[in-house]
C-alpha positions in Angstrom: 20.2 -25.5 -56.6 20.6 -22.0 -58.2 20.7 -19.1 -55.9 21.4 -16.4 -58.4 21.0 -13.3 -56.2 22.1 -14.5 -52.8 24.3 -17.5 -53.0 25.4 -17.4 -49.3 23.0 -18.8 -46.7 22.5 -16.8 -43.5 23.9 -19.6 -41.3 27.0 -19.9 -43.6 27.6 -16.1 -43.5 27.2 -15.9 -39.7 29.7 -18.8 -39.3 32.1 -17.2 -41.7 31.7 -13.8 -40.0 32.5 -15.4 -36.7 35.6 -17.0 -38.2 36.7 -13.7 -39.6 36.3 -12.0 -36.2 38.2 -14.6 -34.2 40.5 -15.8 -37.0 44.2 -16.4 -36.9 46.7 -13.6 -36.5 49.1 -15.4 -38.9 48.9 -12.4 -41.3 50.4 -10.1 -38.7 54.0 -10.5 -39.9 52.8 -9.7 -43.4 51.0 -6.6 -42.2 54.2 -5.4 -40.8 56.1 -6.0 -44.0 58.4 -2.9 -44.3 57.9 -2.6 -48.1 54.2 -2.3 -47.7 54.5 0.2 -44.8 56.8 2.2 -46.9 54.2 2.2 -49.7 51.4 3.1 -47.4 53.4 6.1 -46.1 54.1 7.4 -49.6 51.3 10.0 -49.5 47.9 10.7 -48.0 46.2 11.0 -51.4 47.2 7.5 -52.4 43.6 6.3 -52.9 42.5 3.2 -54.8 39.3 1.2 -55.0 38.3 -2.1 -56.5 34.7 -2.6 -57.6 33.5 -6.2 -58.3 30.4 -6.5 -60.5 29.2 -10.0 -60.2 26.8 -11.3 -62.9 24.8 -14.1 -61.2 23.7 -17.0 -63.4 26.6 -17.1 -65.9 26.8 -14.4 -68.5 26.8 -15.5 -72.2 29.9 -13.5 -73.0 30.0 -15.3 -76.4 27.4 -12.7 -77.5 29.0 -9.9 -75.5 32.3 -10.0 -77.4 32.1 -11.4 -81.0 34.9 -11.9 -83.6 34.4 -9.9 -86.8 37.0 -11.3 -89.2 35.2 -13.4 -91.9 36.7 -16.8 -91.0 36.1 -16.7 -87.2 32.7 -15.0 -87.6 31.7 -17.8 -89.9 32.6 -20.3 -87.2 30.7 -18.2 -84.7 27.6 -18.0 -86.8 27.6 -21.8 -87.5 28.3 -22.7 -83.9 25.9 -20.3 -82.2 23.0 -21.2 -84.6 19.9 -19.3 -83.7 21.9 -17.3 -81.0 24.3 -15.7 -83.5 24.1 -11.9 -83.8 24.1 -10.5 -87.3 27.5 -9.1 -88.1 26.2 -5.7 -89.3 24.7 -4.8 -85.8 27.9 -5.5 -83.9 29.7 -2.5 -82.5 33.3 -2.6 -83.8 36.2 -2.1 -81.4 39.3 -0.2 -82.3 41.8 -2.9 -81.6 44.8 -1.7 -83.6 46.7 -3.0 -86.6 47.3 -6.7 -86.6 44.8 -7.6 -83.8 41.8 -9.8 -84.4 38.8 -7.6 -85.3 36.2 -7.8 -82.5 32.8 -6.3 -81.9 30.6 -5.7 -78.8 26.9 -6.5 -78.4 24.8 -3.7 -79.9 23.4 -2.9 -76.4 26.9 -1.9 -75.2 27.5 1.4 -77.0 28.9 3.0 -73.8 31.4 0.3 -73.4 32.4 0.6 -77.0 33.0 4.3 -76.4 35.1 3.7 -73.3 37.1 0.9 -75.0 37.9 3.0 -78.0 39.0 5.9 -75.8 41.4 3.6 -73.9 39.4 3.4 -70.6 38.1 -0.2 -70.9 39.8 -3.5 -71.7 38.4 -7.0 -72.4 40.0 -10.1 -71.0 39.1 -13.2 -73.0 38.4 -16.7 -71.7 38.9 -16.3 -67.9 37.6 -19.0 -65.6 38.0 -21.2 -62.5 41.3 -23.2 -62.6 43.5 -24.7 -60.0 46.3 -25.3 -62.6 46.6 -25.2 -66.4 44.4 -27.7 -68.1 44.5 -29.1 -71.7 41.8 -31.0 -73.4 43.7 -34.2 -72.9 44.1 -33.4 -69.2 40.4 -32.9 -68.9 39.5 -36.1 -70.7 42.0 -38.2 -68.7 41.7 -36.4 -65.4 45.5 -35.8 -65.4 45.2 -32.3 -63.9 43.4 -31.1 -60.8 40.1 -29.8 -62.0 37.8 -27.3 -60.3 35.3 -29.2 -58.2 31.7 -29.5 -59.6 32.3 -27.7 -62.8 29.2 -26.2 -64.4 27.4 -25.9 -61.0 26.1 -22.5 -60.2 26.8 -22.5 -56.5 30.1 -24.2 -56.6 31.5 -22.0 -59.4 30.2 -18.8 -57.7 32.1 -19.8 -54.6 35.2 -20.7 -56.5 35.2 -17.5 -58.5 34.8 -15.4 -55.3 37.3 -17.4 -53.2 39.7 -19.0 -55.7 40.0 -22.0 -53.4 38.0 -25.3 -53.4 35.9 -25.8 -50.3 38.3 -28.3 -48.7 41.3 -25.9 -48.7 41.4 -25.5 -44.9 44.1 -22.9 -44.9 41.8 -20.5 -46.8 38.5 -21.6 -45.3 35.8 -19.0 -45.0 37.5 -16.3 -46.9 37.4 -14.7 -50.4 40.2 -13.2 -52.4 38.8 -9.7 -51.8 38.7 -10.4 -48.1 42.2 -11.6 -48.1 43.4 -8.5 -49.8 41.6 -6.4 -47.1 43.3 -8.5 -44.4 46.7 -7.6 -45.8 46.1 -3.9 -46.5 43.3 -2.5 -44.3 45.4 -1.4 -41.3 48.2 0.0 -43.5 46.0 2.4 -45.5 42.7 3.1 -43.6 41.2 4.4 -40.4 39.9 1.4 -38.5 36.4 2.8 -37.9 34.8 1.3 -41.0 35.6 -1.9 -42.9 37.6 -1.6 -46.2 35.0 -4.1 -47.7 31.5 -2.8 -48.3 28.8 -4.8 -50.2 25.8 -3.1 -51.8 24.4 -6.5 -52.8 24.0 -8.6 -49.7 26.2 -11.4 -48.5 29.0 -12.7 -50.7 32.0 -14.9 -50.4 34.4 -12.5 -52.2 34.7 -10.0 -49.4 34.8 -12.3 -46.4 38.2 -12.0 -44.7 39.7 -13.9 -41.8 40.2 -10.7 -39.9 38.3 -8.0 -41.8 34.5 -8.4 -41.7 32.6 -6.9 -44.7 30.0 -4.3 -44.0 26.6 -4.6 -45.8 24.8 -1.5 -47.0 21.7 -1.1 -49.1 21.6 0.9 -52.3 19.4 3.4 -50.4 22.1 4.0 -47.8 22.2 3.4 -44.1 19.0 2.2 -42.6 20.4 1.8 -39.1 18.6 -0.2 -36.5 15.0 0.7 -36.5 14.6 0.8 -32.8 17.5 3.2 -32.4 15.8 5.7 -34.7 12.3 5.4 -33.1 10.6 8.3 -31.3 8.8 5.7 -29.1 10.3 5.6 -25.6 9.5 1.9 -25.3 11.4 1.0 -28.5 14.3 3.2 -27.4 14.4 1.2 -24.1 14.5 -2.1 -26.1 17.4 -0.8 -28.2 19.3 0.3 -25.1 18.7 -3.1 -23.5 20.1 -4.7 -26.6 23.2 -2.6 -26.5 23.7 -3.3 -22.8 23.5 -7.1 -23.6 26.2 -6.6 -26.2 28.4 -4.8 -23.7 28.3 -7.7 -21.1 31.3 -10.0 -20.6 30.8 -13.1 -22.6 32.4 -16.4 -21.7 31.1 -18.3 -24.8 33.4 -17.7 -27.8 30.5 -17.5 -30.3 28.5 -15.1 -28.0 31.6 -12.9 -27.8 32.1 -12.9 -31.6 28.4 -12.1 -32.2 28.6 -9.2 -29.7 31.8 -7.9 -31.2 30.5 -8.0 -34.8 27.2 -6.4 -33.7 28.9 -3.5 -31.9 31.2 -2.9 -34.8 28.2 -2.9 -37.2 26.3 -0.4 -35.1 29.4 1.9 -34.9 30.2 1.6 -38.6 26.6 2.3 -39.5 26.7 5.6 -37.5 30.0 6.6 -39.2 28.7 5.8 -42.7 25.4 7.6 -42.1 27.2 10.8 -41.1 29.6 10.6 -44.0 26.9 10.0 -46.6 24.9 13.0 -45.5 27.5 15.3 -47.2 27.6 13.5 -50.5 25.9 14.5 -53.7 23.0 12.6 -55.3 24.5 11.6 -58.7 21.1 11.8 -60.6 22.5 10.5 -63.8 22.5 6.8 -62.7 19.7 4.6 -64.0 16.9 3.8 -61.6 17.6 0.0 -62.0 18.8 -2.1 -59.1 22.3 -2.2 -60.4 22.3 1.5 -61.3 21.3 2.4 -57.7 24.0 0.0 -56.3 26.6 1.8 -58.3 25.3 5.2 -57.4 25.8 4.2 -53.7 29.3 3.1 -54.4 30.0 6.5 -56.0 28.7 8.2 -52.8 30.9 6.1 -50.6 33.9 6.9 -52.8 33.0 10.6 -52.5 32.9 10.1 -48.7 36.4 8.4 -48.6 38.2 11.2 -46.8 35.4 11.5 -44.1 35.7 7.7 -43.6 39.5 7.7 -43.4 39.8 5.4 -46.4 42.7 5.2 -48.8 41.7 1.6 -50.0 38.2 0.4 -50.5 36.8 -2.8 -52.0 33.1 -2.9 -53.1 30.8 -5.6 -54.3 27.7 -5.1 -56.4 25.7 -7.6 -58.4 22.9 -8.3 -60.8 21.2 -11.6 -61.7 19.1 -13.1 -64.5 22.0 -14.5 -66.6 20.9 -18.2 -66.4 19.6 -17.9 -70.0 18.5 -21.5 -70.9 15.3 -20.3 -72.5 14.4 -17.4 -74.7 17.8 -15.7 -74.6 18.3 -13.0 -77.2 15.9 -10.4 -76.0 16.4 -10.8 -72.2 20.2 -11.0 -72.6 20.2 -7.8 -74.6 18.3 -6.0 -71.8 20.7 -7.3 -69.2 23.8 -6.2 -71.2 22.1 -2.8 -71.8 21.6 -2.4 -68.0 25.2 -3.1 -67.3 26.2 -0.7 -70.1 24.2 2.2 -68.7 25.2 1.6 -65.1 28.9 1.4 -65.9 28.8 4.4 -68.1 27.1 6.5 -65.4 29.7 5.2 -62.9 32.6 6.2 -65.2 31.1 9.7 -65.4 30.8 9.9 -61.6 34.4 8.9 -61.1 35.6 11.6 -63.6 33.4 14.1 -61.7 35.0 13.1 -58.4 38.5 13.3 -59.9 39.3 9.6 -59.1 38.9 8.1 -62.6 42.4 6.8 -62.5 42.1 5.5 -59.0 39.1 3.2 -59.3 39.0 -0.1 -61.2 35.8 -1.9 -61.9 35.7 -5.5 -63.2 33.1 -8.1 -64.0 32.9 -11.7 -62.7 30.3 -14.4 -63.2 29.7 -18.1 -62.4 31.0 -19.2 -65.7 30.5 -18.7 -69.4 27.8 -20.5 -71.4 27.8 -23.1 -74.2 28.8 -21.9 -77.6 26.1 -24.0 -79.2 22.4 -23.5 -78.7 20.0 -25.7 -76.9 17.3 -24.6 -79.3 16.3 -21.4 -77.5 19.2 -20.4 -75.2 22.5 -21.6 -73.9 23.6 -23.9 -71.1 26.3 -23.9 -68.4 29.8 -23.4 -69.7 33.3 -22.7 -68.3 35.6 -19.9 -69.5 34.2 -16.5 -70.3 35.1 -12.9 -71.3 35.2 -10.0 -68.9 35.3 -6.2 -68.8 37.8 -4.2 -66.8 37.2 -0.4 -66.6 39.0 2.6 -65.2 41.7 5.2 -65.8 44.5 2.9 -64.7 43.4 0.1 -67.1 45.5 -0.3 -70.2 42.4 -0.1 -72.3 41.6 -0.2 -75.9 42.9 -3.8 -76.1 41.5 -7.3 -75.9 43.8 -9.5 -73.8 44.1 -13.2 -74.6 43.1 -15.3 -77.5 39.6 -16.0 -78.8 38.8 -19.8 -78.3 39.1 -22.1 -81.3 35.4 -22.0 -82.4 35.6 -25.0 -84.7 33.3 -27.2 -82.6 34.1 -30.9 -82.7 37.7 -30.2 -83.6 38.8 -27.6 -81.0 41.5 -28.0 -78.4 39.7 -25.4 -76.3 36.3 -27.2 -76.1 35.4 -29.9 -73.6 32.0 -30.2 -75.2 29.4 -27.9 -76.8 31.7 -25.0 -76.8 32.5 -25.1 -73.0 35.8 -23.3 -73.3 38.8 -24.4 -71.2 39.9 -21.1 -69.6 43.0 -19.5 -71.1 43.4 -17.5 -67.9 42.6 -18.4 -64.3 40.7 -16.3 -61.8 43.9 -16.1 -59.8 45.8 -14.5 -62.7 42.9 -12.1 -63.4 42.6 -11.1 -59.7 46.3 -10.9 -59.1 46.8 -8.4 -61.9 44.4 -6.0 -60.1 45.7 -6.9 -56.6 49.2 -5.9 -57.6 47.9 -2.5 -58.8 46.0 -2.2 -55.6 49.1 -2.6 -53.4 49.6 -6.3 -52.7 53.3 -7.2 -52.9 54.4 -10.0 -55.2 55.8 -11.9 -52.2 52.3 -11.8 -50.6 50.4 -12.8 -53.7 50.2 -16.6 -52.7 48.4 -15.6 -49.5 45.7 -14.1 -51.6 45.7 -16.4 -54.6 46.9 -19.9 -53.4 47.0 -21.3 -57.0 49.0 -18.5 -58.5 52.3 -20.4 -58.5 50.8 -23.0 -60.8 50.6 -20.5 -63.7 53.3 -19.1 -65.9 52.5 -15.5 -65.1 50.7 -13.6 -62.4 50.3 -10.4 -64.4 48.1 -10.4 -67.5 49.2 -6.9 -68.3 46.0 -5.0 -68.4 46.7 -2.7 -65.4 48.9 0.4 -65.6 
């Protein structure tokens, strides 16, 4: 089953929210870690935000980032067949002397501009891994492999949580949520959650203690009954509030009431804060453009909300390109390009360009070869990281060996074994965000299996 735009069922999300509300206090000692308290007290203007842009369906990053040296481009052209982009339409990246020449998809002119100015980086061949895997390991099952590889739902969950479903110690939480569990009380006023989604339910932001708040791209809608001028509807709303305020003997009833009351309170705080923000008219009118516009407004409202750390989630779908790929994929990448470019401009306008890091994530990459019209489910993929604290103007990692049939990176049809894990990718940003090295295993349980926890792309 492929749920590209809302991979989390209502029942699952309610269950996870309840777990978050009544979860273990085992992180309390970490929250009181003197090193982190020291860092939190270092200055009231110490603001940082992480923005996760999830591309549901599995982005074909093989056409987002393309090698331009003659030998590797020749392998690219032969392997991609009818999906190969002509070399003369690629947008060249200024990668520096000695680095492999690379180009971006022609729909991504804004990202080329940001990359060449040092405000955007590309990280090659990132994917779900529990531990390093070689081709021999894969064939002989000698290393722990991610469960249900090439499955949309399973890989979306693993990307957003970095734990297999049976990992009880991290059950019902994502790595963004675990970061919020660690840092929220140290950096923020407690009136609004550190984690805000502009794209519905997700696993990434669910914490064991911090519950994510869900907002639409149009802003706070509140509870319809509370905003009504009808006296009957106002009485219904008051009756609902009175029910929430009753004593509850049942644990699930208590959790539901607590979450509902906090949601109502948070909605009021957010609505008031957003009233004083600008409109940011330069964002495209697309769904993604308006999601990112709302994130810009929430960042502008950070002081009114008492926030020095924020984690946002936005998303767009349509990347499951088994069929006619070239035209639709170009449109999808163009939409990402225009939304990210507008967001970069808004961050500069707000003076927080060096305090906000935006990164892409997706189910998986896609097959290097063609199925005749499009591409199929893959594994490792390339990703964008953008912001003033990013060590941009550089491509991190190595391009996969594209000699299909004789490549140590290929488990079949150009499904690349990831060179970097989600844990390493996320930990690099988490360290910048304020997570201490000693606490990194609480956020990324597999991080100790890899040689490094810092890929070097953050300043």
